[in-house]
Structure formats: C-alpha cells, structure tokens
ZAMARGU-4260 file (C-alpha; in steps of 0.2 Angstrom, whole numbers, plus 5000, padded with zeros to 4 digits):
<rodrens>
0) 5225/5309/5165 | 5233/5319/5178 | 5216/5329/5181 | 5207/5313/5184 | 5221/5307/5196
5) 5219/5325/5205 | 5200/5323/5206 | 5203/5305/5213 | 5218/5309/5227 | 5213/5326/5232
10) 5195/5330/5228 | 5188/5315/5238 | 5186/5306/5253 | 5196/5291/5252 | 5187/5280/5266
15) 5171/5284/5256 | 5179/5280/5239 | 5184/5264/5246 | 5167/5260/5253 | 5160/5265/5236
20) 5171/5251/5229 | 5165/5239/5242 | 5148/5243/5240 | 5149/5241/5222 | 5158/5224/5222
25) 5147/5217/5236 | 5132/5222/5226 | 5137/5216/5208 | 5141/5199/5218 | 5124/5199/5228
30) 5115/5203/5210 | 5124/5190/5200 | 5121/5177/5214 | 5102/5180/5213 | 5102/5181/5196
35) 5111/5163/5196 | 5098/5157/5207 | 5082/5164/5197 | 5091/5153/5181 | 5090/5138/5193
40) 5072/5142/5199 | 5056/5139/5190 | 5039/5148/5188 | 5034/5162/5200 | 5050/5160/5211
45) 5060/5163/5195 | 5052/5180/5191 | 5053/5187/5209 | 5072/5181/5211 | 5075/5189/5192
50) 5066/5205/5198 | 5075/5206/5214 | 5092/5203/5205 | 5087/5219/5192 | 5082/5230/5206
55) 5098/5225/5216 | 5108/5228/5201 | 5101/5246/5199 | 5102/5250/5218 | 5121/5244/5216
60) 5125/5256/5202 | 5116/5269/5210 | 5123/5267/5227 | 5140/5266/5221 | 5138/5283/5211
65) 5128/5292/5226 | 5143/5285/5238 | 5156/5292/5226 | 5146/5311/5226 | 5145/5310/5244
70) 5165/5307/5244 | 5167/5322/5233 | 5174/5339/5242 | 5169/5353/5231 | 5175/5367/5246
75) 5158/5373/5246 | 5141/5371/5251 | 5132/5357/5242 | 5116/5346/5241 | 5106/5335/5231
80) 5089/5337/5220 | 5077/5323/5227 | 5069/5322/5209 | 5084/5320/5199 | 5092/5308/5212
85) 5076/5298/5212 | 5076/5299/5192 | 5092/5293/5191 | 5088/5276/5202 | 5073/5274/5192
90) 5083/5274/5176 | 5096/5264/5182 | 5084/5249/5186 | 5075/5252/5169 | 5089/5251/5160
95) 5097/5236/5169 | 5080/5226/5167 | 5078/5230/5149 | 5096/5223/5146 | 5093/5209/5155
100) 5077/5204/5148 | 5086/5205/5130 | 5102/5196/5136 | 5091/5179/5141 | 5096/5164/5130
105) 5105/5176/5119 | 5121/5167/5112 | 5129/5178/5098 | 5142/5189/5104 | 5138/5204/5094
110) 5120/5204/5101 | 5127/5202/5119 | 5140/5217/5114 | 5125/5228/5109 | 5115/5223/5124
115) 5131/5228/5135 | 5132/5246/5125 | 5112/5248/5130 | 5118/5243/5149 | 5132/5256/5149
120) 5120/5270/5141 | 5108/5268/5157 | 5122/5268/5168 | 5129/5283/5161 | 5112/5291/5162
125) 5111/5286/5180 | 5128/5294/5183 | 5126/5310/5173 | 5107/5312/5181 | 5116/5310/5198
130) 5128/5322/5195 | 5116/5334/5188 | 5107/5332/5205 | 5122/5337/5214 | 5119/5356/5216
135) 5133/5368/5225 | 5133/5387/5231 | 5144/5392/5214 | 5144/5387/5194 | 5146/5372/5186
140) 5156/5370/5169 | 5157/5353/5159 | 5173/5347/5150 | 5164/5338/5135 | 5180/5329/5130
145) 5181/5321/5146 | 5161/5318/5146 | 5164/5308/5129 | 5178/5298/5134 | 5169/5293/5152
150) 5154/5287/5142 | 5162/5280/5126 | 5175/5269/5136 | 5163/5264/5150 | 5151/5258/5137
155) 5164/5248/5128 | 5168/5240/5145 | 5150/5236/5148 | 5149/5229/5132 | 5164/5216/5134
160) 5157/5212/5151 | 5141/5206/5143 | 5150/5197/5131 | 5162/5187/5142 | 5146/5184/5154
165) 5138/5174/5141 | 5152/5162/5138 | 5153/5144/5141 | 5170/5145/5149 | 5170/5148/5168
170) 5186/5159/5169 | 5179/5171/5156 | 5162/5171/5165 | 5171/5176/5181 | 5179/5192/5173
175) 5163/5200/5169 | 5161/5207/5188 | 5178/5215/5189 | 5175/5221/5170 | 5157/5230/5177
180) 5165/5237/5193 | 5180/5244/5183 | 5167/5251/5171 | 5157/5260/5184 | 5175/5267/5192
185) 5179/5274/5175 | 5161/5283/5172 | 5162/5289/5189 | 5180/5297/5191 | 5181/5304/5173
190) 5163/5311/5174 | 5168/5320/5190 | 5185/5326/5183 | 5173/5332/5169 | 5164/5343/5180
195) 5172/5360/5186 | 5164/5369/5201 | 5167/5388/5205 | 5162/5396/5220 | 5150/5410/5220
200) 5144/5419/5236 | 5130/5427/5227 | 5122/5411/5224 | 5112/5400/5237 | 5106/5382/5236
205) 5089/5378/5230 | 5076/5377/5243 | 5072/5358/5238 | 5090/5353/5240 | 5094/5339/5251
210) 5108/5341/5262 | 5122/5327/5261 | 5118/5323/5279 | 5100/5319/5274 | 5104/5308/5258
215) 5119/5298/5267 | 5106/5288/5279 | 5096/5283/5262 | 5112/5278/5253 | 5118/5268/5269
220) 5101/5260/5269 | 5102/5255/5252 | 5120/5249/5254 | 5114/5239/5270 | 5101/5230/5259
225) 5114/5227/5246 | 5124/5220/5260 | 5110/5208/5265 | 5106/5203/5247 | 5125/5199/5245
230) 5124/5187/5261 | 5109/5180/5254 | 5117/5177/5238 | 5132/5169/5245 | 5120/5157/5255
235) 5110/5153/5239 | 5127/5149/5230 | 5133/5138/5244 | 5116/5129/5245 | 5116/5128/5226
240) 5135/5120/5225 | 5130/5110/5241 | 5114/5102/5231 | 5124/5101/5215 | 5137/5090/5223
245) 5123/5080/5231 | 5115/5078/5214 | 5130/5073/5206 | 5134/5060/5220 | 5116/5054/5219
250) 5118/5053/5200 | 5135/5044/5201 | 5126/5032/5213 | 5111/5029/5201 | 5123/5028/5187
255) 5134/5016/5195 | 5118/5004/5197 | 5113/5006/5179 | 5119/4991/5168 | 5124/5003/5153
260) 5138/5014/5153 | 5134/5032/5158 | 5146/5048/5154 | 5141/5065/5159 | 5151/5078/5147
265) 5155/5095/5145 | 5157/5097/5127 | 5169/5085/5120 | 5178/5083/5138 | 5170/5069/5150
270) 5167/5075/5168 | 5161/5059/5175 | 5158/5042/5171 | 5149/5028/5180 | 5158/5010/5184
275) 5148/5001/5170 | 5157/5012/5157 | 5174/5011/5166 | 5172/4992/5167 | 5168/4992/5148
280) 5183/5003/5143 | 5193/4993/5155 | 5200/5008/5166 | 5201/5011/5183 | 5188/5020/5194
285) 5188/5039/5190 | 5201/5036/5176 | 5189/5042/5163 | 5186/5061/5170 | 5194/5073/5159
290) 5198/5062/5146 | 5190/5068/5128 | 5177/5057/5120 | 5186/5054/5104 | 5199/5044/5113
295) 5185/5032/5120 | 5174/5035/5104 | 5184/5038/5089 | 5174/5047/5074 | 5159/5051/5085
300) 5155/5069/5087 | 5144/5073/5101 | 5137/5089/5096 | 5131/5080/5079 | 5121/5067/5088
305) 5103/5071/5087 | 5094/5070/5105 | 5086/5054/5110 | 5091/5045/5095 | 5103/5030/5096
310) 5118/5029/5084 | 5130/5015/5081 | 5149/5017/5086 | 5164/5008/5092 | 5171/5010/5109
315) 5191/5008/5110 | 5196/5000/5129 | 5212/5003/5137 | 5217/4985/5132 | 5214/4990/5113
320) 5199/4980/5110 | 5185/4987/5100 | 5168/4985/5107 | 5153/4989/5096 | 5141/5000/5105
325) 5125/5011/5104 | 5127/5029/5110 | 5111/5039/5115 | 5114/5058/5119 | 5102/5067/5130
330) 5102/5084/5138 | 5099/5083/5157 | 5097/5098/5170 | 5111/5096/5183 | 5116/5109/5194
335) 5115/5126/5187 | 5115/5122/5168 | 5110/5107/5157 | 5123/5093/5155 | 5125/5082/5139
340) 5124/5063/5146 | 5128/5050/5134 | 5121/5032/5137 | 5133/5019/5130 | 5127/5002/5126
345) 5136/4986/5124 | 5130/4977/5108 | 5141/4962/5111 | 5129/4950/5119 | 5113/4958/5108
350) 5125/4955/5092 | 5128/4937/5097 | 5109/4934/5099 | 5105/4941/5084 | 5118/4931/5075
355) 5110/4914/5084 | 5094/4920/5079 | 5099/4922/5061 | 5107/4905/5062 | 5091/4899/5069
360) 5080/4908/5055 | 5091/4901/5041 | 5098/4884/5046 | 5090/4867/5048 | 5093/4863/5067
365) 5094/4844/5062 | 5107/4844/5048 | 5115/4861/5051 | 5113/4864/5031 | 5104/4880/5025
370) 5086/4878/5026 | 5072/4882/5015 | 5073/4900/5019 | 5090/4903/5016 | 5091/4893/5000
375) 5077/4904/4993 | 5089/4918/4998 | 5104/4911/4990 | 5096/4907/4974 | 5088/4923/4973
380) 5105/4932/4974 | 5113/4921/4963 | 5100/4922/4950 | 5101/4941/4952 | 5120/4942/4949
385) 5122/4927/4937 | 5107/4929/4926 | 5112/4947/4919 | 5127/4939/4910 | 5119/4923/4905
390) 5129/4910/4914 | 5121/4893/4918 | 5116/4886/4934 | 5105/4873/4940 | 5094/4868/4955
395) 5093/4849/4959 | 5078/4844/4970 | 5079/4827/4978 | 5071/4816/4990 | 5074/4798/4999
400) 5067/4783/4992 | 5058/4771/5005 | 5062/4785/5020 | 5045/4784/5026 | 5047/4765/5028
405) 5063/4768/5039 | 5053/4780/5049 | 5040/4769/5052 | 5049/4753/5055 | 5064/4758/5062
410) 5061/4775/5073 | 5062/4793/5071 | 5079/4793/5080 | 5085/4783/5066 | 5076/4792/5053
415) 5085/4808/5060 | 5102/4799/5061 | 5100/4796/5042 | 5095/4813/5037 | 5111/4819/5044
420) 5123/4806/5036 | 5113/4810/5020 | 5117/4828/5023 | 5136/4825/5025 | 5136/4814/5009
425) 5127/4826/4999 | 5140/4840/5005 | 5154/4828/4999 | 5146/4825/4983 | 5145/4845/4979
430) 5159/4856/4971 | 5167/4870/4982 | 5154/4884/4976 | 5140/4873/4976 | 5126/4873/4990
435) 5115/4860/4998 | 5100/4863/5008 | 5086/4854/5018 | 5070/4860/5013 | 5060/4849/5025
440) 5057/4831/5029 | 5068/4821/5018 | 5069/4834/5004 | 5085/4842/4999 | 5089/4855/4986
445) 5108/4859/4978 | 5112/4874/4969 | 5124/4870/4957 | 5135/4885/4953 | 5144/4887/4936
450) 5138/4870/4928 | 5144/4864/4910 | 5127/4861/4903 | 5114/4847/4904 | 5130/4835/4906
455) 5136/4843/4921 | 5119/4842/4930 | 5118/4823/4926 | 5134/4819/4932 | 5130/4827/4948
460) 5114/4819/4949 | 5122/4803/4947 | 5136/4806/4959 | 5122/4809/4972 | 5111/4794/4967
465) 5125/4783/4970 | 5132/4791/4986 | 5115/4791/4994 | 5112/4774/4987 | 5126/4766/4997
470) 5120/4758/5014 | 5121/4767/5030 | 5127/4760/5047 | 5116/4768/5060 | 5117/4761/5078
475) 5122/4744/5071 | 5110/4743/5057 | 5112/4743/5038 | 5099/4756/5031 | 5098/4756/5013
480) 5088/4770/5004 | 5088/4778/4987 | 5087/4795/4981 | 5075/4802/4966 | 5084/4819/4957
485) 5074/4831/4948 | 5083/4847/4939 | 5080/4862/4931 | 5093/4872/4920 | 5094/4892/4921
490) 5092/4901/4910 | 5085/4887/4899 | 5071/4882/4910 | 5069/4898/4919 | 5078/4912/4929
495) 5066/4917/4942 | 5071/4906/4959 | 5052/4902/4961 | 5049/4895/4943 | 5066/4884/4945
500) 5062/4877/4960 | 5044/4873/4954 | 5052/4864/4938 | 5064/4856/4948 | 5050/4849/4958
505) 5041/4844/4943 | 5056/4834/4936 | 5058/4826/4953 | 5039/4820/4953 | 5043/4813/4936
510) 5059/4803/4941 | 5049/4795/4955 | 5035/4792/4943 | 5047/4783/4931 | 5053/4771/4947
515) 5063/4780/4958 | 5081/4780/4960 | 5084/4789/4944 | 5085/4807/4937 | 5075/4818/4926
520) 5078/4835/4920 | 5063/4847/4918 | 5052/4845/4902 | 5039/4860/4896 | 5027/4846/4894
525) 5028/4841/4913 | 5022/4860/4916 | 5008/4858/4904 | 5003/4843/4911 | 5002/4851/4929
530) 4993/4867/4922 | 4980/4853/4915 | 4980/4845/4932 | 4977/4859/4942 | 4964/4865/4929
535) 4955/4848/4931 | 4957/4848/4951 | 4948/4865/4951 | 4934/4859/4939 | 4933/4843/4951
540) 4929/4854/4965 | 4916/4863/4956 | 4909/4848/4949 | 4907/4842/4967 | 4899/4858/4973
545) 4887/4859/4959 | 4883/4839/4956 | 4889/4837/4939 | 4891/4817/4942 | 4879/4804/4936
550) 4880/4784/4939 | 4880/4772/4926 | 4876/4753/4931 | 4884/4737/4923 | 4873/4722/4926
555) 4880/4706/4933 | 4870/4689/4928 | 4869/4672/4934 | 4880/4663/4923 | 4869/4648/4924
560) 4852/4657/4920 | 4857/4674/4914 | 4845/4682/4925 | 4852/4700/4932 | 4858/4698/4949
565) 4867/4713/4952 | 4873/4730/4945 | 4890/4737/4948 | 4889/4757/4951 | 4900/4767/4941
570) 4902/4785/4943 | 4904/4796/4927 | 4907/4814/4926 | 4897/4826/4913 | 4909/4841/4911
575) 4900/4856/4902 | 4914/4857/4890 | 4923/4841/4890 | 4908/4830/4890 | 4909/4814/4899
580) 4927/4813/4908 | 4935/4795/4911 | 4935/4790/4929 | 4953/4785/4925 | 4956/4803/4923
585) 4948/4811/4938 | 4946/4796/4952 | 4965/4796/4955 | 4966/4815/4955 | 4952/4813/4968
590) 4961/4802/4979 | 4976/4812/4979 | 4967/4829/4983 | 4956/4820/4996 | 4940/4824/4986
595) 4936/4806/4986 | 4928/4807/5003 | 4913/4818/4997 | 4912/4810/4980 | 4911/4793/4987
600) 4899/4798/4999 | 4889/4805/4984 | 4890/4789/4975 | 4885/4778/4990 | 4870/4788/4993
605) 4864/4790/4976 | 4866/4772/4972 | 4856/4766/4987 | 4842/4779/4983 | 4842/4773/4964
610) 4843/4753/4968 | 4829/4754/4980 | 4816/4756/4963 | 4824/4740/4955 | 4817/4722/4957
615) 4820/4717/4974 | 4832/4702/4970 | 4845/4714/4962 | 4858/4720/4972 | 4869/4735/4970
620) 4889/4736/4970 | 4899/4752/4977 | 4916/4752/4974 | 4926/4760/4990 | 4943/4768/4988
625) 4958/4764/5001 | 4956/4783/5006 | 4937/4780/5011 | 4942/4766/5020 | 4952/4777/5031
630) 4938/4786/5038 | 4934/4778/5055 | 4916/4784/5052 | 4914/4773/5036 | 4902/4761/5044
635) 4890/4774/5051 | 4891/4783/5035 | 4886/4767/5026 | 4870/4765/5037 | 4866/4782/5037
640) 4865/4780/5016 | 4853/4764/5019 | 4843/4772/5032 | 4840/4787/5022 | 4835/4777/5005
645) 4826/4764/5013 | 4836/4750/5003 | 4837/4734/5011 | 4856/4731/5019 | 4858/4713/5010
650) 4855/4721/4994 | 4871/4731/4996 | 4888/4726/4991 | 4903/4736/4995 | 4918/4731/4984
655) 4937/4734/4990 | 4953/4731/4982 | 4968/4724/4990 | 4977/4742/4992 | 4964/4742/5007
660) 4971/4728/5016 | 4989/4733/5015 | 4987/4750/5025 | 4981/4743/5044 | 4975/4726/5043
665) 4967/4727/5062 | 4957/4742/5059 | 4952/4736/5041 | 4946/4719/5048 | 4936/4729/5063
670) 4928/4740/5049 | 4923/4725/5039 | 4917/4714/5054 | 4905/4729/5058 | 4899/4731/5040
675) 4896/4713/5038 | 4888/4710/5054 | 4875/4726/5048 | 4871/4712/5033 | 4881/4722/5019
680) 4890/4711/5007 | 4909/4713/5006 | 4917/4709/4988 | 4935/4707/4984 | 4938/4716/4967
685) 4953/4713/4954 | 4958/4697/4965 | 4974/4688/4957 | 4984/4704/4953 | 4995/4715/4965
690) 5001/4707/4982 | 4984/4694/4983 | 4986/4683/4996 | 4976/4667/5001 | 4978/4672/5019
695) 4967/4687/5014 | 4952/4675/5010 | 4953/4667/5025 | 4956/4681/5037 | 4943/4694/5031
700) 4926/4692/5029 | 4923/4692/5011 | 4905/4687/5003 | 4912/4689/4985 | 4928/4686/4974
705) 4930/4695/4957 | 4941/4687/4946 | 4953/4701/4937 | 4949/4703/4919 | 4967/4701/4915
710) 4965/4684/4917 | 4950/4684/4906 | 4956/4691/4891 | 4966/4676/4886 | 4952/4665/4889
715) 4948/4651/4883 | 4965/4650/4872 | 4978/4653/4884 | 4981/4636/4896 | 4989/4646/4910
720) 4975/4661/4912 | 4962/4645/4911 | 4970/4635/4924 | 4972/4651/4935 | 4953/4655/4934
725) 4947/4637/4937 | 4960/4636/4952 | 4952/4653/4960 | 4933/4647/4955 | 4938/4631/4965
730) 4945/4638/4979 | 4934/4652/4981 | 4918/4639/4980 | 4927/4628/4992 | 4927/4643/5005
735) 4909/4647/5002 | 4911/4664/4992 | 4901/4670/4976 | 4914/4669/4962 | 4912/4684/4949
740) 4920/4683/4932 | 4922/4701/4926 | 4928/4708/4910 | 4918/4695/4898 | 4917/4701/4882
745) 4915/4686/4871 | 4902/4671/4871 | 4916/4659/4871 | 4923/4668/4888 | 4904/4668/4895
750) 4905/4649/4891 | 4921/4644/4898 | 4917/4655/4914 | 4900/4645/4916 | 4908/4629/4913
755) 4921/4632/4925 | 4909/4634/4939 | 4908/4652/4942 | 4893/4661/4949 | 4892/4679/4941
760) 4897/4687/4925 | 4900/4704/4921 | 4907/4713/4905 | 4903/4719/4890 | 4896/4702/4882
765) 4882/4705/4894 | 4880/4725/4893 | 4891/4740/4894 | 4888/4752/4910 | 4872/4760/4906
770) 4864/4776/4912 | 4851/4775/4927 | 4835/4776/4915 | 4843/4764/4903 | 4848/4752/4915
775) 4830/4751/4921 | 4823/4747/4902 | 4837/4735/4902 | 4832/4726/4917 | 4813/4726/4911
780) 4819/4718/4895 | 4829/4705/4903 | 4816/4700/4914 | 4804/4698/4901 | 4815/4687/4892
</rodrens>
C-alpha cells in the first residue's frame, strides 16, 4: 500500500490526476445519460444513441487512463507506441459494447455480475495495453502480485457496479457510477505501482514513439468531446425529467377526468392516484400517495394480477366501509420506465342493477311473487336436495274460477287488484317453508315442503279453496271467485320438476272438469288419457292432411207424406288402425285445437259437392260449431262452397246450437243475416236444452227449429215431454218456422210427432246415417215407393 501511496503522491502530477478523475466522472455521467436516453428512444434513434453511449464509455476509460499516464513522471524520456495506444482504445470500446449488449434486459444478479467481470476484463486489457504502449529510455520490470491484485480487485468492483446498476431501487442504481470510477482508479494506480522503470542511457526511444507533447492534444480533444457529451447528457436528462413531469401532470389531469379510480404504483406502493379513487377511498387529495396497496385493497397482490384481466376485490375506505370493486392491471410506459397502473371500478351500482334485473327476471311484477322461472328453479333445487333422502313434498297448481268473467265485466284494473289480493291470501295460507308463485294469468303454483302425505296436501288445498272463495272487496265492489286445485306429491307422483308440474296440471284439469271449486290429486290414469289425447290429436292432424274423413247422411222425411225432404251431413273418420272413430271423440278435440276450422270447411265443400247430385227437392243440412262461427269470413266461405259445387243456395241449410248465440250476439246476428240474405236456410239445433230463450226465436232469423231428442225419448208415454213437444211445435208454427223432431226411433214416436203437427221427422225409425252411395240408393228406393 505504501508503494501505491508513494506512486500516487510522488510519481504523478497531481493536477493531471485531478483532471483524469474529473474526465472519468464527466465521461461516466455523460455515458449513463446517453444510455438512459437510448432506452427511452425507439427504432433507429435508439440504436444511434446506444452506439454513442458505448463509444463514449470506451473513450472515457481510455482518456482517463491516458491522462493518468501523462500525469506519470518517470524521470527519463518517455513516449507512446501509436499502434498499442489505438488498440487499447478499440479494445475498450469493443469490450464495453459486448458487455452492454449482454446486459440489456438481464435481471438475474449472477448474470449481471458475470457481465461486470467481462467489462472489468476489457478495461484491464485497455489499461495494460496502454501501459505497454508507454515506452521509456530504460528497462521495465513488473510486480506480478500488484498486477494480479489490480486486475482482480477492479474486476470484482466492475461486477458489483453492474449488479447495482440493474437494481430497481434508485439509491442503489446511483451507486453504480462511483463504483465504476473507483474501479478505474484502483486499476490505474495499482497497475502503475506494479511497473518499475530503470533509466538506461544506452537505450533510446523507438523511432515510432509519439512524444507526450503530441499525444496530449489528442487526449485533450477526446476529453473535450466527453465534456460536450456530458453537457448533452445533462440536457437530455433535464428534458426527460421535464417531459416526465409534464406526462405525469397530463396523466393526472386525464386520470381525474376518468370515472373509475386510477392508481400509478411502484411495486406495492401507490405513487399517485386520481380524484375518483380518492373519493372512492374517502380521503383528501394526494392522501393516497405513498400508501401501500394492501391498506387500500387487502388481500390483493399486484404482482399476481394477470395483465389486462379484471379481478374482483374489496376496497376499504378511510371510513371503514368496504366497497366491491373490479381491478384491472396494466403496464404503461411513463417517463423512463414502465409503470404499473391499476384501474379500480366501483361495482356498487352494477351489483344493484344486477340485483334489480334478477328481481325482474325472477319476480312477478304484478304480485311480487316468484314467477314461473323462479318457481322452476326453486322446485329443481328442492327436488335435488330432498329427492335423495326420499322426503315428501308436493306441488299444487291452481287457477281462479270465473276470473275471465271478472276481467271482461269489471275491467282489467279490477282483475289485477284481484290477483294481488289473491296472492296475499295464498301467502297467508302457507306454512313458513312453503313457496307460492304466479305462473301467469290467473294461474298460481305452490311448493309445499315437508308435507305430511296426501292428507297434508288435501288440508292445504282445502284451506286455499276456502280462502280464495271468500268475497273480495275491491274499489267498493264485492268480487267473488273460486279456486280449482290440482296437486302432485313427490316422490309418489314423480321426482323431476317438469313431471311434477305437468302432473299437477293434469290434476287441475280434472278438478275443473269435475265442476270447479274443488281439489284433485294426480292419478296415473289422467296421464294415460292425456297421452291418448295427444296421440289422437296427432292422428287428427294427419287425417285432415290426407283426408281420411267421409260423410254419412241421415234423412229427414215429411211427417205427413213420408217423402225425403233433406239429409243431415254427419262427418265420420275412418282411421286406418282404429276403424270408424266416433264424432263424440274427435269433434270436441278438433274444437279445442282449432282444427275444426279446416275440418268444417272440408265438410261444407264435400256436402255441397255431393248434394248437387241428389233430387232437386232434397236439401242438405250442415252443422256449424261455435268455433267456426267466430270466423269473420264464414259467409264468404259458404258462398265459395256453393259457387264451387253449383248447388242452389236454397238447398243448403246451416245448423247452429245455442252456444253460437251466447258468444257475441251482435256479430252472430250480422253473420246470420248475411247468410239468410244469400238464401241459405238457418236451423236451430237441439232446441229446448241449455239456455234456450224465446228471445232467440224472435231476434234471430231461423227457418227451422229442431226439437232435441231428449224430449222425444219419453214419447208418447211421458205427459210432461209430450206437453213440451206440443208447445214447441205450436210456438214454431205460429212464428212461421219449420219444426223438425229428431231422435225418432219408434213408430209410436213418429205417429205422435205427426199428429202434433211437426213438419219433419229424423231418427233411426226413418234411417240410420248412411254413406253417400247408400244414401242415394235409399233415396231412389224411397222415391219409388
């Protein structure tokens, strides 16, 4: 150490040593500043600035070493070998360039340390090449120990310097430059001490040796270039800092405009936050800067967040309130390095909206009861949890009797109020664990949990029927309805939610069919009937498409002469497997499913087309259902059938029942008037049953009255039936109508009808319904007789 100290204090020009140290510091600063600017730049500019930084670093090491050599006073003539001097500069630049290229993006400390050793080796090569280029008029002896110490110590210092310059902490990175300067100093002074010069008068300087006076201006020029580079680096640094401040200010201004909270973080520490986040955290402006994220978002680790992928979290405000938020992490270039930016979105409004949407999706807006979707969900969950252990539960389905009448007569406002009051009564009737829902319209469903078998279901159904059957007071009016209830009990009647609801529906239909205001439990026979009905409906649709129907005709004869006056067209379905299907089986089904329309049109067209071949005095009677009469184009359909067949209008008679008259009297009267005006006869079928009213005979334009066969069966022995038949015949005759007695099966019934003054007789005594060909034969035989 004493020799190094002696070398430093006695063998060097102190002013030049200080100049060398200054040039080293200035060069290192300039090189680092330019390298930092290269990291901020992109494309070709980044490449150029990086190259300038590498050349500057090499020139810094070379100039420092050369000034140190110029400061050395060997006490004898000295000079510099130009080749070795230039080679030392190139070695420095190449070594620094390779080291920097390897260090880019390298985060592992061990790798950075090894790169530092490579850098130290290149600087050591620069130094000893420089010393080798220093020639004197004498001999040179090297101390190998000091050489080894200078190389090893400086390389370790270079390695440590490379490690700290790659650290995240700014104070550690700032220690890198002084370490590099110190490493260069250790290398130079230990190396110079290791060299012992002995003057030899017989030795002369080589001819190519460049005197110090010549090399000094070159070194001075390089030093001035490094000084200029340092000034440029300082300017770039100041500009970058100013730009970073402006970027941060603009970022804060833009962030304050954002509705969602934004936080710029350095690791787990918040550097800055916008006003939205400060308001969300209930703190003053700037109060979040410097706080750890774990205080604001407990349980959230920023480094574990995938970039640009939202995560649910809770934000704890200064007031202790926990706010549900969604956090999005993004790396954003800001200033000299990427910054972690967190977007924090308040989820309270979204969660409230979703809650309202769920309530709307699963609640009935009129009654606030669960709706059909919610009931299905609850039923499915209950079936899944309770079905495994076999615990019984029941599904009850009910609807209100006479509700349509309330809606039609009192208005929908009263109907809605009735549904709301019904919902409250149903809720009051249930147990604490039971659930009631509105499925739609006036249909409700109940999930009875923990039922005590069929008796418990029946008890609940009776309570519901009794409560709903009580009068409702709505807007000062007493409204009375009833309830029909059907139930399915799990697991006896099924375990699947869909099957339970379907079976309860079947039981409800049974309850309504049995007179309403009652309760029925599911019976497997109901399911069998429904399946049979579905099968029959499918066959009926196919039959209409392929025309499996045929018409039979039952004659009507004059009561006095016995001559055939008309025939009633009766449709028959010849099923390929079932044979002839009774109209009592398929006509009601056709009316329910809407298939009566196309079927009725086929009957009308076919009857007209076949009747045109009969004797001209024989009319054809075709029955019309109430469903057909609701068709506004009925009159046009009848006219089209007559036109297509060529049948005379007066030969067609349409038979209607009282059900047609009950629906819409004004529209019915208009339709009948149009048909009557066209010349078509109108007959009232089954008179004397149902709601028969004398006002119908006065108001509607009937040509014929057909006395229902229920009165004829008791003739002539039953005095009451005889009196009714005579009264109807007398009344119809006085009104100028033709009177037909149907269902005549005996000679006595025929004789009584004729004696009472009826016009026509129809029944098995005359003939059964006959296929079209047989009917023509019957007509021919009758006419001949």
